[in-house]
N, C-alpha and C positions, 0 to 999 in steps of 0.2 A: 383315924382309920389306919389299919395295919397295911403293910406292903402287899400282902397276899390279896387283900380285897381290892386294892387299886388296880392290879393287873387284871386284864381281861382273860377270857378263856384261851386265847391264842398264846399268851405269855406263859400260862401254865403248861400248855402242850410242849412248848419249846424248852422248858426247864426239865421235862422228863427226857432223859437221854435216849430212850428207846423210840419215843415219838419223833424226836429231832432227827434221828437216823433215818426213819421211814420217810419223813418229809424231804430230806436231802436226797435219798435214793429215788423218790418219785420225780423230783426235779431233774436229776441226772438222766433218768430214763426218758423224760420228756425232751430234753436237749438232744439226746442220742437219736430219738425218733425223728426229730426235725432234721438233724444232720443226714440221716439215712434217706429220708424222703427227698432231700435236695439232690441226692446222687441218683435217684431213680429216674429213668428216662421218662419224660412227659409224653403223653399220648398226643399225637398231632391229629386234630380234627379238621375236617373240611368245612370250615365255617364260611359264612358270607364275607366276613372281614378278610380272611385269608384269600379268598377268591378275588375280592376287590383289590387287594395289594398286588396280586399277580397280574390282574387285568390292567391296573394302572402302570405297572412296570412295562408290560408289553406295549401299551399305548405310548409311553414315553420313548421306548426304543424305536418304535415304528416312526414316530414323528422325527426323532433325531436322524434316522436313516433318510427320510424324505427331505429334510433340510440339507443334509450332506449332498444329496443328489442335486438339489437346487443350486447349492454353492459350487459344486463341480461343473454344472452347466454354465454358470456365470463366469467363473474364474478359470476353468479348465483344470483346476487342481483336484486330485483324487484323495488327498490326505487332510482334508479339513477336519477340525475338531468341533464337535457340537455338544453342548451341555444344556439340558432342558430340565427345569424343575416344575413340579405340579403343586397346586395348592392343597389338594386332598385326593382321596381315592375315588374310584368309580362309585356312583350312588345308584342304588336300585330302588325303584318305586313299585310297590306292590299294591294290588287291588285290595280295597277294604270296604267294609260295610259300616256305616255310622248310624247310630240310633241316639236320638235326643228326646228326653221326656221332661216334662215340666209340671210342677204342682203349684197351685196358688191357694193360699189360705190367708184370708184377711189382707194385711199389708205385706206379707212375706211371700216371695216367689222363690221356688227351689227348682233348679234344673240340673239334670244329670246327663252326661254324654258318655257313650260307650262306642268303642271302635274295635272291630274284629277283622283280621285278615281273611281274605277269601282263599280257601284251600281247595286244591284240585288233586284228584287221585291220578297219578301217572304211573308209568312202568317202574319208576324209582320210589314209589310210595307217595304219601301225601306231601304236597309242596305248595307254598304260597304262589298265587298267580302274579307273574311279573308283568307290569304294565310298560315300564320304560327303564332304560339304562342310560344314565347321564354321565357323559365323559367328564373327567376332571378338568378344572380350569388351569390354564398355564400361568405359572408365577413369573417365569422369566426364561430367556434364552441367551446363551453366550456362544459366539462363533469365533473361532480362531482360524484364519486362513492366510494365504499369501494373495496379494492383489493390490490394486491401486485404490485411491480415494474414491474414484468413480465406481469401482467394484463394491466397495464398502457400502456406498449409498444404495446401489442396486440390490445388494444382498439384504440390507435392512428393509428396504421397500418390499421386496418379494416375501420375506418372512412375516412382516407385519400384516401384509395382505392375506397370505395363505392361512395364517393362524388366527386372524381377526383379533390381534392384540395391539395395544398402543406401542409406538416406537420406543418409549421409555423403558419397556420391558425387554428390548432386544439390544444386546451389546455385540457389535461386530468389531473385531480387532484384526487388522490386516498387517502382517509382518513381512 
């Protein structure tokens, strides 16, 4: 076989100088468009995830403030540092309708399930019906304050009771 027959159609296109220039130009234009689109400001949408993150941050800040208040009541110190971490964001549970159908033919049984969210028309348009809002679980708490060993024990006991978390998730450092 000759060399020309071994090469596919793409190899012949690349050997033609005009075609090769067109392919290179298209590639350069593609890279340029990708670069320009990365510089374009992204539209910020008010999604449920964004709302969940802001709700979670607000929840964490509120808990930190409440813990600082507890620490200041126990130790008398106003400048305690509290760091609280959450496992996940706020979870929203929406109303849904579930339909399940089944067919049986001979020895084979086939079932299908379908789930749809319940939508309500409100002043803001059609929105899913919210059943529950589940607060995020607490991963851990670190408290740095001044005080004695007795204050440390009292702070740990108060925080574990108030947040309903095990003592291994609370670290109190008295300096």
